[in-house]
N, C-alpha and C positions, 0 to 999 in steps of 0.2 A: 632591773637590768643594771642600774648604776649605783647600787647600794653598797658595794664593797669599798669604794673610795669614799673618803669623808670630806674632801674639799677639792675644788678645782680652781686654779688661778690662770688668768689669761694676760698675755701682753696686750697692750692697747692698740697702737698703730699697726695695721697690717694683720692683726689677728682677731681682735674683738670687733674693731670698727675700721671702716674704710675711710681713713683720714687723708689719703693722698690728694683728692681733689682740692681740698682747702690748702694743704701744704704747697701744692704745685701752683695754685693761684697766687699765693703770697710770693713765691719765688719769681713768677713771671711778672708780677706787678713791680717787683724790684728791678728785674731785668729791663723792662720797658722804661722805667724811671732813669736808668743809666744808659739809655739809648741803644739797648740791645733788642734783638728780635725775641719774641716769646719762644720758649723751648717746648718742643712737642711733649705732650703729656706722657707718651709712651717712653720717653727718655727719663722723665722725672719720677714716675711711679716706682720703678724698681729701687730707687735710693731713698724713698720716703722714710723708711725705718731708721735711716741714719740722720734724720733731722736736718738742722741747718748745715752741718758738715757735708752731707750728701747732696742736698739741694743746691747749695751755693757752689759746690764743686761742679755739678752738672750744668748750672746756668751761667757760671762765670769762669770756670776752670781755676778756681782759687782753693787753696788748702788752708787749714787752720794756722799754719806757720807763715802765711802771706800777710804782710803788714796791712793790707786792705781788708782782710777777713773780718776782724772784730766789728768794724762799722757796718759791713754788709750783713753780718749775722744779727746785729742788734736791730737793724731796720727790717730785716726779714721777720724776726720774731715779733716785732711790733705790728707788722702787717698781718701776720698769722693770728695774733691774739685778737685783733680787731674783728676778724671774720672766722672765728675758730670752728664754728659748726654750721656754716652756711650750706655746705654740701655733704658734710660727714654723716654717715649712717652706719648702723650695724651691717656686717656682711650678711648676704642672703643666707638664711638658715640659722644664723646665730641666735635669733630670738627664740626659735624652737628649742635650741640647746639649753639656753638659760631657763626657759620655762620647765623643761624636763628636769633639770637639776633642782629647781625650786620645788617642783612637785614631789621629788624624791627626798626632800629635806636635806639636800647637800648644799652647803654654803659655797659660794663662788666669789672670786675677787679679782682685782686688777693689780698687776705689778708691772710698772712701766718705767723707762728711763726718762720719760717726759717730766719736766719740772712741775712742781705743784702749781705754779703760776698758770700753767696751761691745763694740767690734768683736771683740777677741780671744776673750772667752768665748762670744760668739754664733757666730762662725765655727767655733770648736772644738766647740760643742754640736751643730751641724748637720753635723759631720763633714767640713768642707772644709779644715781647716788643712793636712793633709799633701798635699792635691791642688793648692792654689793656688800659682802661681809667685811671686806678689807679693800682699801685703795692705797697702794704704796707707790709713791713717785720716785723719780731719780734722785731727788734731794731729800727724801724722807730719812734715809739712813746715811751713815758716813760713807758708804760705798754703793755705787750703782752696779747693775748687771754688767759683766758676767759674775761679779761677786755674789755669793749666795745670801748676803745679809737682807736685801729687800724681800726675798722669798721666805726666809726664815721669820721675818717680822710678820708677813702676811699670814703664815701658819699660826704664829702666836696669837695674832689678833682674832683669828678664826677659831682658836682653841682646838687645833687639830695637829697631831704629830706630823712632821714633814714627810715621813715614810708613808703616810696615808693620804698624801696630796698628789695631784697631777699639775704640771705646768705646761701650758700650750703657748708656743711662740713661733714667729716667722723669721727669726734671725739666729745665727750661730750662738751669739752670746746668751740668748734665751735658753738654749739647750745646755750650754755650759753652766749657767747659773742653776738651772733645775737639777742637773746631775750633782753639782757641788752641794746642793741643799738636801740631797737624798730623795728627791721626788721622782715620780714617773714623768718622763718628758715626751712631749708630742710636738713634732714639727708641722707647722701650718704651711703647707706648700702652696696654698692659694693666696698667700700674703705677698709682701713686697720682696720677693726672693729674686736676686739677680742670677744670671746664668754663670757668672764667674764663681759663685759660691753656692752650688746647688744644695738644697736641703737634704738630699739623699746622703750627702757626705758628712753631715753634722753628728752622726752617731746617736740620734734620738731613739728612744724606745719604740716609738710609733711615728708614722707619717700619714697625714690626711690631706686630701685635695679639695675637700669641701667641709664646712663646719659640721654638718649633720653626720659626717663619718665619725665624728668624735663619740657619739652616743654608744654604739656597740663596742667601741674600744675601751671605754672607761671601765666596764665590768671586767674585761680581760686584764687590763692594766692593773687594776686593784688586786686581783687574785694572783698576779704574777710577782708582785713585790713581796720581799720577805716581811712577814708580819701583816700582810695585806688581807689574809683570810679572817673574816669576823670571828 
């Protein structure tokens, strides 16, 4: 079913793993430390893919150009690093997807804008390090997504031509990066997608609302791409 594509890459936060609980916990720990009331998880989850910028914005109303932002960001990241995988787990159904890819002999990998400082311990903690063919972080290449460089590196590390790869992500920049790299793109609508930027508007080749919907799409996606027929 999934033999036409030769590699599949995933964004990490909001696509492969549900990291929002730990990110939200770090943001609320910082908020309480500064005398603020904790922010409802429902407000923090949609901005989790935006990292410190999104979470500090939601908890403090601060933007990166605010003079207080750097100190808040650094404290938030320290708190997050200290409990990086306390509540994080793969999305329901994702383990079945990974096992199906592995059974079919299709390498899969992770391409995230998360810095290596956080990516490595998190991927290790959830048991994916020995299974991933490539793990590319936001500071691995000179450019982060939406630039295609991280995805092109993942394809190179996996020894697969970009046109024979698919990229799955829950943010517009994921789809932009995937298209720029010449890959099949899949929007993960189950991820941290806010109402202001609906995934239906991103122009992805496919859209899924549950990880296991990916399996029947992979064969069709592979056959649909130029050069995708074995």
